[in-house]
DRENTILO-737893 format. One record per residue (C-alpha): x, y, z; residue number from 0; residue in one letter. Coordinates in steps of 0.02 Angstrom, whole numbers. Layout:
REM residues N
<node X="X" Y="Y" Z="Z" n="NUM" res="A"/>
...
***
This chain:
REM residues 69
<node X="-1935" Y="-344" Z="-311" n="0" res="M"/>
<node X="-1760" Y="-342" Z="-381" n="1" res="A"/>
<node X="-1649" Y="-185" Z="-357" n="2" res="D"/>
<node X="-1576" Y="-148" Z="-523" n="3" res="W"/>
<node X="-1497" Y="16" Z="-477" n="4" res="G"/>
<node X="-1324" Y="-41" Z="-442" n="5" res="P"/>
<node X="-1313" Y="-150" Z="-592" n="6" res="V"/>
<node X="-1373" Y="-12" Z="-709" n="7" res="L"/>
<node X="-1258" Y="119" Z="-634" n="8" res="V"/>
<node X="-1113" Y="3" Z="-643" n="9" res="A"/>
<node X="-1154" Y="-45" Z="-826" n="10" res="V"/>
<node X="-1170" Y="118" Z="-887" n="11" res="V"/>
<node X="-1007" Y="184" Z="-795" n="12" res="L"/>
<node X="-902" Y="38" Z="-857" n="13" res="F"/>
<node X="-953" Y="80" Z="-1036" n="14" res="V"/>
<node X="-913" Y="275" Z="-1022" n="15" res="L"/>
<node X="-750" Y="254" Z="-913" n="16" res="L"/>
<node X="-668" Y="127" Z="-1036" n="17" res="T"/>
<node X="-501" Y="201" Z="-1067" n="18" res="P"/>
<node X="-491" Y="268" Z="-1241" n="19" res="G"/>
<node X="-667" Y="275" Z="-1283" n="20" res="L"/>
<node X="-716" Y="456" Z="-1226" n="21" res="L"/>
<node X="-549" Y="504" Z="-1140" n="22" res="F"/>
<node X="-381" Y="431" Z="-1079" n="23" res="Q"/>
<node X="-302" Y="482" Z="-928" n="24" res="L"/>
<node X="-146" Y="481" Z="-941" n="25" res="P"/>
<node X="-135" Y="489" Z="-1125" n="26" res="G"/>
<node X="15" Y="424" Z="-1233" n="27" res="H"/>
<node X="60" Y="600" Z="-1286" n="28" res="D"/>
<node X="-24" Y="722" Z="-1177" n="29" res="R"/>
<node X="-98" Y="716" Z="-1004" n="30" res="V"/>
<node X="-279" Y="678" Z="-1065" n="31" res="V"/>
<node X="-323" Y="619" Z="-1237" n="32" res="E"/>
<node X="-497" Y="612" Z="-1305" n="33" res="F"/>
<node X="-570" Y="472" Z="-1421" n="34" res="G"/>
<node X="-388" Y="405" Z="-1435" n="35" res="S"/>
<node X="-447" Y="221" Z="-1432" n="36" res="M"/>
<node X="-280" Y="168" Z="-1367" n="37" res="R"/>
<node X="-243" Y="104" Z="-1185" n="38" res="T"/>
<node X="-101" Y="85" Z="-1076" n="39" res="S"/>
<node X="-79" Y="-6" Z="-903" n="40" res="C"/>
<node X="-75" Y="163" Z="-819" n="41" res="A"/>
<node X="-237" Y="223" Z="-895" n="42" res="A"/>
<node X="-321" Y="66" Z="-848" n="43" res="V"/>
<node X="-273" Y="86" Z="-677" n="44" res="I"/>
<node X="-324" Y="274" Z="-677" n="45" res="A"/>
<node X="-493" Y="236" Z="-748" n="46" res="H"/>
<node X="-523" Y="105" Z="-624" n="47" res="A"/>
<node X="-484" Y="214" Z="-476" n="48" res="V"/>
<node X="-618" Y="341" Z="-555" n="49" res="I"/>
<node X="-753" Y="203" Z="-587" n="50" res="F"/>
<node X="-729" Y="148" Z="-404" n="51" res="F"/>
<node X="-752" Y="336" Z="-339" n="52" res="G"/>
<node X="-895" Y="381" Z="-448" n="53" res="I"/>
<node X="-986" Y="209" Z="-409" n="54" res="L"/>
<node X="-961" Y="228" Z="-240" n="55" res="A"/>
<node X="-1043" Y="402" Z="-239" n="56" res="L"/>
<node X="-1196" Y="336" Z="-334" n="57" res="F"/>
<node X="-1224" Y="190" Z="-232" n="58" res="L"/>
<node X="-1165" Y="243" Z="-50" n="59" res="I"/>
<node X="-1209" Y="427" Z="-37" n="60" res="T"/>
<node X="-1340" Y="455" Z="-167" n="61" res="I"/>
<node X="-1417" Y="288" Z="-156" n="62" res="R"/>
<node X="-1481" Y="245" Z="-336" n="63" res="V"/>
<node X="-1623" Y="125" Z="-335" n="64" res="H"/>
<node X="-1724" Y="48" Z="-478" n="65" res="V"/>
<node X="-1854" Y="-82" Z="-432" n="66" res="Y"/>
<node X="-1937" Y="-194" Z="-557" n="67" res="T"/>
<node X="-2081" Y="-314" Z="-530" n="68" res="G"/>
***
């Protein structure tokens, strides 16, 4: 049996937390911009920290598991 939970959670979070797709923190003109489809180095770092925090929350504390086979 393969545990696909961590892979699925990581892929979904990666897509949703892409800077500029849903929101960008920090934005170019404001603190938070929604749907701007632009990015900056500071936004990439901020989204990477948010990604790691939420991924750790799901994988370590909630223990998401999806088994196949």
